[in-house]
N, C-alpha and C positions, 0 to 999 in steps of 0.2 A: 308259193306254189304250195312248199312244204305248210305253212301255216293257213292255210283256204280250210283245211275241215275241222282246225279248232277255231275258227270264226262262225262254225256253224251256228243256229241258235241254239240247239239243245248244248253244246258246245259249251257258249258264251252262259248259259244260264247256270249249270256245273258250275262253270269255275267262278259266276258271283256268287252262287250259292257256297261253295267254299270258303272264297273270301272273308265269307258274315260270316259264316260259323265260324273259321279263324278269330275273326276281330271279336266277336260275340263271347267265346272263347278266355280271350287273352284279358276282354274287358271283366267277364266273372270272375278268374282267377287274380286281379288288381284289385277287385272291390273285396273280394274275399280275403286275400292279403291284406288289405287297409281292417277291415273289421277284424280280423285275427287281433290283428296288432294295437287296437285302438281297445279291447275285451280286452287285454292282457296290461296296459296302461292304465287303465278304471281299476281291473282287479287290484296292481303294485299300489297304484294310488288309495285304493283303500287300507289294503295294508296298511300301510304306511301311515296312514289316519288312526289304523286303531294300536299300531304301535307308540305312533306320537301321546295319545289318548290312553294308554296302560302306562308307559311312562311320567306322565305329569302326575294320574292317579297315586302309583307309587311315593311320587315323587313329594308331591303335597302330604303326604301321608301325617300323620301327628297323635301324639299321647297324651293324655289328659293327665295335668298334675292335678291330682287331687287335694295336696296339701302339701307345703313347704315350711321350712324352719331354716333361719338364719341368725347365725352369730357371730359378731364383732367388735370391734372395740367399741363401735356407735350403738351398740343397743343387741335387743336378742327377741321382741318382737314386730309383729309387722306396725300398729304403731311405730313405732320408732323410725322403722325404714319407711314409714310414709312421709313421715317428718324430713330424716334423709333426701328424700326424691323430691319434695316441696320446697329443701333450701331452709327450711323452719326451727332446724336442729343445727348448734355449734360443732364443728369440726372437732373431734377428739387431741386434747395434746401428745406430739409427741413426748415419750420421757426418751432421758440419754443410758444407752444401751451399750456396755463395752467400748467402741469406736465408733459407733455410730447411734442413729434413733431408732428410734421402734414407737407403734402398737398397737400395745396390747391392750388385752379383757385387763378388767380389775379382780376380777372374783378369780383368777388362775395367780399363782405365785410359781416363782424360781425361775433360773436363767437360761436351762438348759432344753433346747427346740425337743428333743426325744418326750419327756418330762410336761412340759408346757402340749403339745398333740395328744399325749395322752390322757391329761387335763381334760382337755379341749373335748374327748371323745366321751368322756364320762359325764360333762356340760351336757354334752351334744346328748345323750339319751334320757338324764334325769329332763330336759328338758320339751322333748318330744312327749314324755309321758303327761307335763303337767300340760304342755303347750295345744296336742292332738293325743288325747285316749282314744279319740274314738278309732285310730284308726288299728289298734294294736288287738285285734281281733281273730285275724285269720296270718298262716306263715303265707311269708312271699312267694311268690314266682321263680324269683332269685334277688340276687342282693350283691351290689357293685360300692366300691370302696376308692375312695382316693387316698390316698396316706401311707401310714408303715401299717404292717399288720402290724407290730403290738401293739399300736392306737384301735387297730378292730378289734383286737383281742378284749380290751379294755371297754371296749364300746357295746360289745357280747355282754362282757362280763355286767358292764350298767341296767343293759336291758334283761336282762335275769334280774337283777336284784329290783329296777322297778315293776316290771311287767314279766310273771315268773311264767305264763302262759306262753307268751310269746317266744318260738324256738326261733331263732337264727340261727345260720352254718356257720363252723369254727373257719372257716374259709368263705372271705369272699372277691370275688370276679375282680379284675382291675379293672377300672374306668379311664377309655382313654376316649377320654373328650367326645368328638361327632362322632366316631367311627364308632364307642359305644351305645351313643344316643339313637342311630340310626338302627341296629340292633334292638335297640332295648321298644324304639317303632313299632318295626313289622311282627315285633312276638307280639306285641299286645292289642293288637289289628281284628283277630278274630280269638280274643280270650274271652276267659269267664266274665259276666258283669260282676264280678265281685273279687277279678283278681288284682293284682298291683305289683308291681315291682319298686325295690326300693335304691335307692343312689345318694351318695354321700359321704361324706370327706371332709378334714383337716388340714389346716396347713399353718407353722407357725415358723417362720422364716427370722433364719439370726441375725442381727443388726451387722452392719456393713460401712465402713466407711468411703468406701466409694459407691456406694447405690444412693440412684437421683431421686429416692422415695424411702420414707420412714421403712423398714423392716413391719409385716405386719404376719397379724393372725385372723383369724377363722375357720367357721362350720359348715355344714350348710348341709341338707337332708332333704329329698323328694320323697312322694310316694308320686308314682304314676302308673295310672289306669288304662283305661280305655280313652277313643279320641273323644267321645261322647261325655266326658266325666273329668268336670273342671279346666283350667286353663288350659287353651293348648300348645301345646310347645314343638315347634315343627324340629325337620332339621339342620338348619340353615346351613352358610356356605365358606367356605375355605376358601383364605388366597395366600398365595403365594405373589415374593416380589421376582420380579423379573417374566415371571410366568403370565400372571393372569393378567387381566385388566378389571383394575377395582371397580368403576363405575359400572364394567357386565359384572362383576361377581355381586354387587349391592343391587342390582336391579332384578337379578335372579333369585336377592335373598325377599326383597317385595314381589317377586312373582310367586312364591310360596303361598305368600297369604292374599291371593289375587289381587294385590295392589297394585295403582298405577304409578302411586308417586311415593315416597318416604313418609315412614310413621311419623307425627307433631312430636312425637317425645325418642330418647334411643341414650340407656345408660351406658355409658361406657370408660374404662379404663384412657388415661392420653397413650399415644403412640409415636413417640417421638424420634424413633427408628425407621418410622413410616414416612417420610413426605407427601407422599400422593395423597394421606387422607385430604391435603387438602380442595382434591379434585372431587370431593361427596358433599351432596347437596345435604349431608345428613345433617342434623341437630346435634352434634356430637358434645360444643364446647359448656354447652346448657346446664347437662346431668351429669362431669366427669367424675369418679367416685375416687381416683387416688390421692384426698385429704381425707376421707373417709375409712379408710382401709389401706391405703400404701401397698408395700406392694408383698402381693401376695401367692406370686408364681405361679403354677399349673392350676390352681384355685379358682383365679381369676374370671372364665369364663361359666363357670357355675355361679359365681355368687351377680356377675351383672346378669343371669339369665333370673335368676331368681328375683332380682330387684323387678326388674320388666314385670316378670309373671304378675307380681305384688301392687303393680302396678295398674294392669290388668284388672284384675278383682277389685282393683277400688273404685276406678275412674271407667271403663268396661270397653277403651280403645284401644288398638294395637298401640305395642311400645318395641324399639328398637332394641338393639344390644350390640354389644360389639367389643372383644376381649384379644388378647395374644392367644398364643397356643403352643403349646411346645414340641409338637412335629408339622405346626405350618407357621406361615408367617403372622395369618390375621385368621379371627373365627368372628363372624357375625351373624345377622337373622331377626326374625321377627316374632315376637309372641303376637298370640291372638287370643281374643276374648271366646269362650265355648259356646256362645249364642251366635256364633259368625257363618253365613251360609260359604258352603264348602264348592 
């Protein structure tokens, strides 16, 4: 009897309309909630994709190695190093020095490492004037030096003697391997067309009786410009034993150069204390440089990068490089040709 008034046609229709309206409201709210979440997910995906794209663009930035110079016991010109890379030149013969062996430049005299580095720096300035005279027209944006302060002073004095029009700073910034290279690459991205940065260094290690390799000595010079000028030099990758997976680091180095497989050639020094190298499918044994250079200490990386760049200049195909680092277990990368598409 109490429900009878609500069962009247008017009451039934009103109740049905209210229930339908409530259901439609719930459906509308649910649809709106889904569409808002879907829109937020799409916006997030686009933002993530944009961040990834920006990161890869920055990660793949490069500098143009416009000119380079390399001095060592096996030679001093690009022709010498092409013969070394092709295994057409016999390695230099180590000489007895103190309690150990050493690979030395014949044009440098004396047994004191500091004095030999000073002579190396002066020889580097002289060879720069003879082999790369077109570079010495405008002052560099910055100068980086791997070596002693006294050796840099000798280098500057040599430049003043052989090319008085070029002014170099009294003090150069310290070269800190890949950390410095990354900073140089970023600085050169939007640099003027004729802007360039000087990166150089020299090392002469004393001979030791417990060393696995003869003590070596070398001098390196790079003229770096914008990415569209010369061979492309990238950031490279760093590897730490016990922290990183070497295979993944090597793949990342290839990804910098848009490579799906390792380059056919890789210039390196043997790394006897890193057994993980056996896991790599890079061709490391074909172009080991130990017998041509000996132990170069922290200059090792610049030497193999220079040799890789000279190979690219001559052959036009990418070339890998691998070396030890003073701050990391290993550094490696790939040098690419200037005409490769990014």
